[in-house]
C-alpha positions in Angstrom: -28.7 14.4 17.3 -30.8 15.4 14.4 -32.9 13.0 12.3 -30.5 12.9 9.5 -27.6 11.8 11.8 -30.0 9.2 13.4 -30.6 7.7 9.9 -26.8 7.5 9.2 -26.3 5.8 12.6 -29.1 3.3 12.0 -27.7 2.5 8.5 -24.3 1.8 10.1 -25.8 -0.3 12.8 -27.7 -2.4 10.2 -24.5 -2.8 8.1 -22.6 -4.0 11.2 -25.4 -6.4 12.1 -25.5 -7.9 8.6 -21.7 -8.3 8.6 -21.8 -10.0 12.0 -24.5 -12.4 10.9 -22.5 -13.3 7.8 -19.4 -13.8 9.9 -21.2 -16.0 12.4 -22.7 -18.2 9.6 -19.2 -18.6 8.1 -17.8 -19.5 11.6 -20.5 -22.1 12.1 -19.6 -23.6 8.7 -16.0 -23.8 9.6 -15.9 -27.4 11.0 -13.0 -29.6 10.3 -15.3 -32.4 9.2 -17.3 -30.8 6.5 -14.7 -28.9 4.5 -17.1 -26.0 3.9 -14.3 -23.5 4.7 -11.7 -25.3 2.6 -10.4 -27.5 5.5 -10.3 -31.2 4.7 -10.8 -34.0 7.2 -7.2 -34.0 8.5 -7.0 -31.2 11.1 -5.4 -28.0 9.9 -5.0 -29.0 6.3 -6.7 -26.4 4.1 -6.6 -28.2 0.8 -5.2 -25.1 -0.9 -3.1 -26.2 -3.8 -1.2 -23.0 -3.7 0.1 -23.8 -0.2 3.0 -26.1 0.6 1.7 -29.3 2.3 3.2 -32.8 2.2 1.3 -36.1 2.8 -1.7 -37.7 1.3 -5.4 -38.1 1.8 -5.0 -41.5 3.5 -2.4 -40.5 6.1 -3.1 -36.8 6.4 -1.0 -33.7 5.6 1.6 -31.7 7.3 2.7 -28.1 6.5 6.0 -27.5 5.0 8.8 -26.0 7.0 8.3 -22.6 8.5 11.4 -20.5 9.5 10.8 -19.1 12.9 13.3 -16.3 12.4 11.7 -15.1 9.1 8.2 -15.3 10.8 9.4 -13.3 13.8 10.8 -10.7 11.5 7.5 -10.5 9.5 5.5 -10.2 12.6 7.7 -7.2 13.5 7.6 -5.7 10.0 3.8 -6.1 9.8 3.5 -4.3 13.2 5.8 -1.5 11.9 3.8 -0.9 8.8 0.5 -0.8 10.8 2.2 1.7 13.2 2.8 3.9 10.1 -1.0 4.6 9.8 -1.3 6.6 13.0 2.0 8.1 12.0 0.3 9.5 8.9 -2.5 10.7 11.2 -0.1 12.7 13.3 1.7 14.0 10.2 -1.5 15.1 8.5 -3.0 16.3 11.8 -0.1 18.6 12.5 -0.4 20.0 8.9 -4.1 20.6 9.3 -5.8 23.5 11.0 -6.6 23.1 14.7 -10.3 23.1 14.2 -10.1 20.0 12.0 -7.4 17.8 13.7 -9.9 15.5 15.5 -11.6 14.9 12.1 -8.2 14.0 10.5 -7.3 11.6 13.3 -10.8 10.1 13.3 -10.7 9.5 9.5 -7.4 7.8 10.0 -8.8 5.5 12.7 -12.0 4.6 10.8 -10.0 3.8 7.6 -7.8 1.5 9.7 -10.9 -0.3 11.0 -12.7 -0.5 7.6 -9.8 -1.8 5.6 -8.7 -4.3 8.3 -12.2 -5.9 7.9 -12.5 -5.4 4.1 -9.1 -7.1 3.6 -10.2 -10.3 5.5 -13.7 -10.4 4.0 -12.9 -10.0 0.3 -9.9 -7.6 -0.3 -7.1 -10.1 0.1 -8.9 -12.6 -2.1 -9.5 -10.1 -5.0 -5.9 -9.0 -4.8 -4.0 -12.3 -4.3 -6.3 -15.4 -4.9 -5.4 -16.9 -8.2 -8.1 -16.9 -10.9 -8.5 -20.3 -12.7 -9.0 -18.4 -16.0 -5.5 -17.1 -17.0 -7.1 -14.3 -19.0 -9.2 -13.2 -16.1 -6.2 -13.6 -13.7 -4.4 -10.9 -15.6 -6.9 -8.4 -14.2 -8.5 -9.6 -11.0 -8.2 -12.4 -8.4 -10.9 -14.8 -7.5 -13.0 -15.0 -4.3 -11.5 -18.3 -3.2 -9.8 -16.6 -0.2 -12.9 -14.6 0.9 -13.1 -14.6 4.7 -9.5 -15.8 4.7 -10.9 -19.2 3.6 -8.1 -21.6 2.7 -5.5 -19.2 4.2 -3.3 -21.3 6.6 -1.7 -20.2 9.8 0.7 -23.1 9.5 1.6 -23.7 5.8 3.5 -21.3 3.6 2.7 -20.4 0.0 4.4 -22.3 -2.7 5.1 -25.8 -4.0 6.8 -28.5 -2.0 10.6 -28.6 -2.6 11.6 -32.3 -2.7 14.8 -34.2 -3.5 14.5 -37.9 -3.8 10.9 -37.6 -2.5 12.0 -36.1 0.9 10.9 -32.7 1.9 13.7 -30.5 3.1 13.8 -30.2 6.9 15.6 -27.0 7.7 16.5 -23.5 6.6 20.0 -24.5 5.5 18.7 -27.1 3.1 16.2 -24.6 1.8 19.0 -22.1 1.0 21.1 -24.7 -0.6 18.3 -25.9 -2.8 17.5 -22.3 -3.8 21.1 -21.7 -4.7 21.6 -24.9 -6.6 18.1 -25.1 -8.1 18.4 -28.8 -7.1 14.7 -29.3 -6.8 13.4 -27.2 -9.7 12.5 -23.5 -10.0 9.7 -23.4 -7.4 10.0 -23.4 -3.7 7.8 -22.5 -0.8 7.9 -19.3 1.2 9.3 -19.5 4.8 6.4 -17.8 6.6 2.7 -18.9 7.0 0.3 -17.9 4.3 -1.7 -15.9 6.8 1.4 -14.0 7.8 1.9 -12.9 4.2 -1.8 -12.0 4.0 -1.6 -9.9 7.2 1.5 -8.1 6.0 -0.2 -7.2 2.8 -3.2 -6.1 4.7 -1.3 -3.3 6.4 -0.5 -1.9 2.9 -4.2 -2.0 2.1 -4.9 -0.1 5.3 -2.4 2.7 4.8 -3.0 3.4 1.1 -6.5 5.0 1.5 -5.3 6.8 4.6 -2.9 8.7 2.4 -5.8 9.9 0.3 -7.2 11.7 3.3 -4.7 14.5 2.9 -6.3 15.6 -0.3 -9.8 15.6 1.1 -9.5 17.2 4.6 -11.7 20.1 5.7 -14.4 19.2 3.1 -15.7 15.7 2.9 -18.4 14.3 5.1 -17.3 11.6 7.5 -20.1 9.3 6.5 -19.3 9.8 2.8 -15.6 8.9 3.5 -16.7 5.6 5.0 -18.4 4.4 1.8 -15.8 5.9 -0.4 -13.0 4.0 1.3 -14.8 0.7 0.9 -15.5 1.4 -2.8 -12.0 2.7 -3.5 -10.3 -0.2 -1.7 -12.4 -2.7 -3.7 -12.3 -1.1 -7.1 -8.9 0.6 -7.1 -6.5 -0.8 -4.6 -7.4 -4.5 -4.9 -7.2 -4.7 -8.7 -3.9 -2.7 -8.9 -2.4 -4.9 -6.2 -3.4 -7.9 -8.2 -1.9 -6.5 -11.5 1.4 -5.8 -9.8 1.8 -8.5 -7.1 -0.9 -11.0 -7.6 0.1 -12.4 -11.0 -1.6 -9.7 -13.1 -0.5 -8.2 -16.4 1.8 -5.5 -14.9 3.7 -7.9 -12.5 3.8 -11.6 -12.7 1.9 -11.8 -16.0 4.6 -9.9 -17.8 4.5 -7.5 -20.8 6.4 -8.6 -23.9 7.7 -5.5 -25.8 10.7 -7.2 -27.5 10.2 -10.6 -29.1 14.0 -11.0 -29.3 14.1 -11.3 -25.5 13.1 -14.8 -24.4 11.1 -13.9 -21.3 8.6 -11.1 -21.0 9.6 -8.4 -18.6 7.4 -7.1 -15.8 7.2 -3.9 -13.9 9.4 -3.8 -10.8 7.6 -2.6 -7.7 9.4 -4.1 -4.7 7.3 -2.5 -1.9 4.5 -0.4 -3.3 5.6 2.7 -5.3 2.9 2.0 -7.9 0.4 0.0 -5.8 0.4 2.3 -2.8 1.8 5.8 -3.7 0.8 6.3 -7.3 -2.7 5.1 -6.7 -3.2 7.2 -3.5 -1.5 10.3 -4.8 -3.4 10.6 -8.0 -6.7 9.6 -6.3 -6.1 12.3 -3.8 -5.7 14.8 -6.6 -9.0 13.5 -8.2 -10.8 13.9 -4.9 -9.5 17.4 -4.3 -10.7 18.4 -7.8 -14.1 16.9 -7.3 -14.7 18.4 -3.9 -13.4 21.8 -5.0 -11.3 24.3 -3.0 -11.7 25.0 0.7 -13.4 28.2 1.7 -10.9 31.0 1.7 -8.2 29.0 -0.1 -5.5 31.4 -1.3 -7.1 34.3 0.8 -6.8 33.3 4.4 -3.8 31.6 6.1 -4.0 27.8 6.3 -0.7 27.1 8.0 0.1 23.9 9.9 -1.2 24.2 13.4 1.4 22.0 15.2 4.9 21.6 13.7 6.2 19.3 16.4 3.3 16.9 15.6 4.3 17.0 11.9 7.9 16.1 12.8 6.7 13.3 15.1 4.5 11.9 12.3 7.4 12.0 9.9 9.7 10.3 12.4 7.1 7.5 12.9 6.9 7.0 9.2 10.7 6.9 8.8 10.9 4.3 11.5 7.9 2.2 10.3 9.1 2.3 6.6 11.8 -0.2 7.4 9.1 -2.7 7.9 7.4 -1.4 4.7 10.5 -1.9 2.5 12.8 -4.4 4.2 9.7 -6.5 5.1 8.7 -6.8 1.5 11.4 -9.4 1.0 9.1 -11.6 3.2 12.1 -13.3 4.7 15.6 -12.3 6.1 18.4 -12.3 3.6 20.8 -10.0 1.9 18.0 -8.2 0.0 16.3 -7.5 3.3 19.5 -5.8 4.6 20.0 -3.9 1.3 16.4 -2.6 1.3 17.0 -1.3 4.9 20.2 0.5 3.8 18.9 2.1 0.7 15.7 3.2 2.4 17.6 5.1 5.0 20.1 6.6 2.5 17.5 7.8 0.0 15.4 9.3 2.8 18.3 11.2 4.3 19.3 12.6 0.8 15.7 13.7 0.0 15.5 15.5 3.4 18.7 17.4 2.7 17.6 18.2 -0.9 14.1 19.5 0.1 15.6 21.7 2.8 18.2 23.2 0.3 15.4 23.7 -2.2 13.2 25.5 0.2 16.2 27.5 1.6 17.1 28.7 -1.9 13.5 29.4 -2.8 12.2 31.2 0.3 15.4 32.2 2.0 14.8 30.1 5.1 15.3 26.3 5.8 11.8 24.9 6.4 11.4 22.3 9.1 8.0 21.3 7.7 9.9 21.0 4.4 12.5 18.7 6.0 9.7 16.4 7.3 8.0 16.5 3.9 11.3 15.8 2.1 11.9 12.8 4.3 8.5 11.4 3.3 9.2 12.1 -0.4 12.4 10.1 -0.1 10.7 7.2 1.6 8.0 7.2 -1.2 10.5 7.3 -4.1 12.8 4.6 -2.8 9.9 2.2 -2.1 9.6 0.6 -5.6 13.4 0.4 -6.0 14.3 -0.7 -2.5 14.9 -4.4 -3.4 16.7 -3.6 -6.7 19.2 -0.8 -6.2 22.3 -0.1 -4.3 23.3 2.9 -2.0 24.7 5.1 -4.8 21.5 4.7 -6.8 19.6 5.5 -3.6 21.3 8.8 -3.4 20.3 9.6 -6.9 16.7 8.6 -6.1 16.8 10.8 -3.0 18.0 13.8 -4.9 15.3 13.2 -7.6 12.6 12.8 -5.0 13.5 16.1 -3.2 13.7 18.0 -6.5 10.7 16.6 -8.3 8.4 16.5 -5.4 9.3 20.1 -4.3 8.7 21.2 -7.9 5.4 19.3 -8.1 4.1 21.0 -5.0 5.1 24.4 -6.3 3.4 23.6 -9.6 0.2 22.4 -7.8 0.1 25.7 -5.8 0.5 27.7 -8.9 -2.4 25.9 -10.6 -4.4 26.4 -7.4 -5.2 22.7 -7.0 -6.4 22.4 -3.4 -4.7 19.1 -2.6 -4.5 20.3 1.0 -1.6 18.2 2.3 0.3 17.7 -1.0 -0.5 14.0 -1.4 -0.2 14.3 -5.2 3.1 16.2 -5.1 4.7 13.9 -2.5 3.1 10.5 -3.0 1.8 10.6 -6.5 4.8 12.2 -8.1 7.3 10.7 -5.7 5.9 7.2 -6.5 6.1 8.0 -10.2 9.7 9.2 -9.9 10.7 6.1 -8.0 8.9 3.8 -10.5 10.7 5.3 -13.4 14.1 5.3 -11.7 13.7 1.7 -10.7 13.6 0.8 -14.4 16.7 2.9 -14.9 18.8 1.9 -11.9 17.9 -1.7 -11.0 21.2 -3.5 -10.6 22.2 -7.1 -11.2 24.7 -6.7 -8.4 21.8 -6.4 -5.9 19.5 -9.0 -7.3 21.3 -11.4 -9.7 19.4 -11.3 -12.9 22.1 -12.3 -15.4 21.9 -9.5 -18.0 20.6 -6.9 -15.5 17.3 -5.2 -15.5 18.1 -1.5 -15.3 18.4 0.7 -18.5 21.8 1.8 -17.1 23.2 -1.7 -18.0 22.8 -0.9 -21.7 21.2 -4.2 -22.5 18.0 -4.8 -24.5 16.4 -6.2 -21.4 17.3 -3.1 -19.6 15.8 -0.8 -22.2 12.6 -2.9 -22.2 12.5 -2.8 -18.4 12.6 1.0 -18.5 9.7 1.1 -21.0 7.6 -1.3 -19.0 8.2 0.6 -15.8 6.8 3.7 -17.4 3.9 1.8 -19.0 3.0 0.2 -15.7 3.0 3.5 -13.9 1.0 5.3 -16.6 -1.7 2.6 -16.7 -2.0 2.7 -12.9 -2.2 6.5 -12.9 -5.0 6.5 -15.5 -7.0 3.8 -13.8 -6.7 5.1 -10.2 -7.5 8.7 -11.3 -10.4 7.7 -13.5 -12.1 5.3 -11.2 -11.8 7.7 -8.3 -13.5 10.4 -10.3 -16.3 8.0 -11.2 -16.8 6.8 -7.6 -16.9 10.4 -6.2 -19.1 11.7 -8.9 -21.7 9.0 -8.4 -21.5 9.3 -4.7 -22.0 13.1 -4.9 -25.1 12.6 -7.1 -26.8 10.1 -4.8 -25.6 11.2 -1.3 -28.1 13.3 0.6 -26.8 16.9 0.3 -23.7 15.8 -1.6 -20.5 14.5 -0.2 -19.1 17.9 0.8 -19.9 19.5 4.2 -21.9 22.7 4.2 -20.1 26.1 4.1 -21.3 26.7 7.7 -19.8 23.4 8.9 -16.6 24.1 7.1 -16.3 27.5 8.7 -16.8 26.3 12.3 -14.6 23.3 11.7 -15.3 19.6 11.1 -14.3 18.6 14.7 -17.4 20.2 16.1 -19.6 19.9 12.9 -19.0 16.3 12.3 -18.0 14.9 15.7 -19.2 17.3 18.4 -15.6 17.1 19.9 -12.7 19.5 20.0 -9.0 18.6 20.1 -8.1 21.6 22.3 -10.4 22.8 25.1 -9.5 26.0 26.9 -10.9 26.0 30.4 
């Protein structure tokens, strides 16, 4: 190992040691008697006013009802979404050249590790912890949940639902109260707070993994480590808060029409904006900053293992049911509807992409079929809780057409987004976000006047406009901040963030890791 690599290794060891020291000090502080971690004197009570507890300081507190069926489903859905990350690794690895597949899989694994820790230490808090200042809360969460402080394994999020002072005691009562609004407009979730946080953590993990497809063959492994932490903190966490954490795109609402009583908000059921638009346009920014690969457009750069590509796509298709259906965070009719439309749109996009490639090249591409499936999964993501099966078919056709055209446009412009992250995830997410505003149906989620522009209501037209505004704001922010992060890193990083031409030529498997995926005896 040369001296430069020794320095990198020592820096990483120091970073791990500092993190471990901080974690140990926090663990020492977490005693049920001193409240330093948010726990009060009464056992498991966190004292979090955003969680559902019943009781009092004198007698102690008990967590509100947790539905075991919902929690079991969310444990499964969370595991499915986590399984999608190695699925992306196989999908990207098969598309890469054989001399770089170990590097692609290694980047996938290190991002899984980095973001799993980042999410617990500060990511979840920045994305979902409410900020006491309403103005500040429109843009960023607080650090109240740092280290999963005040995040209960027992109590759900939400306010207690009480009738005549008695907390409801079972799921049937909960559903009745929801339907009749007998206890007001607020009710708790049915899964523990930490279960919700863990589910959201798998989204934070897979999003920067998607960006890898635009950076392969060129970026130093050490630079990727720092980039992912910075990107997760300054891009993913804020956008997640804007859309899902009560920020100005989602819960805060955008009022475009004063004649409508309530401000509308962008509809992103499972991450079309938060996950796919941010990752797709960030990957494009990264590809442009790094520049084209050596020999791009002059030497063949074909996928080295098509069966691996198909395997990765199949894992993603399977895991995406946790991604979309799990985003209801309980089991009800919306959960079932999200599963159905996810499968429908994906199948339609697969067919559409194959037909497009068949007409364009004269042969039905199997890699194209796998890519089309992913495009359909991406596009239906923001709409999955709002649209029905016929709308899903429209979204599938749009995904196959728009994403195929975007990839062709990217190739014509010679943008070296190596694995088409922008064309599939960026443009697929944008297509889905726009069509969610068009096709959202009051027959799926009862909204009274209806949210989609197809309903012809003022609220529907406003919803369409806000869907576009939310997507455009997210695109500009993700692309711009990614450019800044990479430009600054390239200026301060020893030798820049791109590998040398010699390393690129021999392949990053050997140059960066000293390992080969395939060894011929």
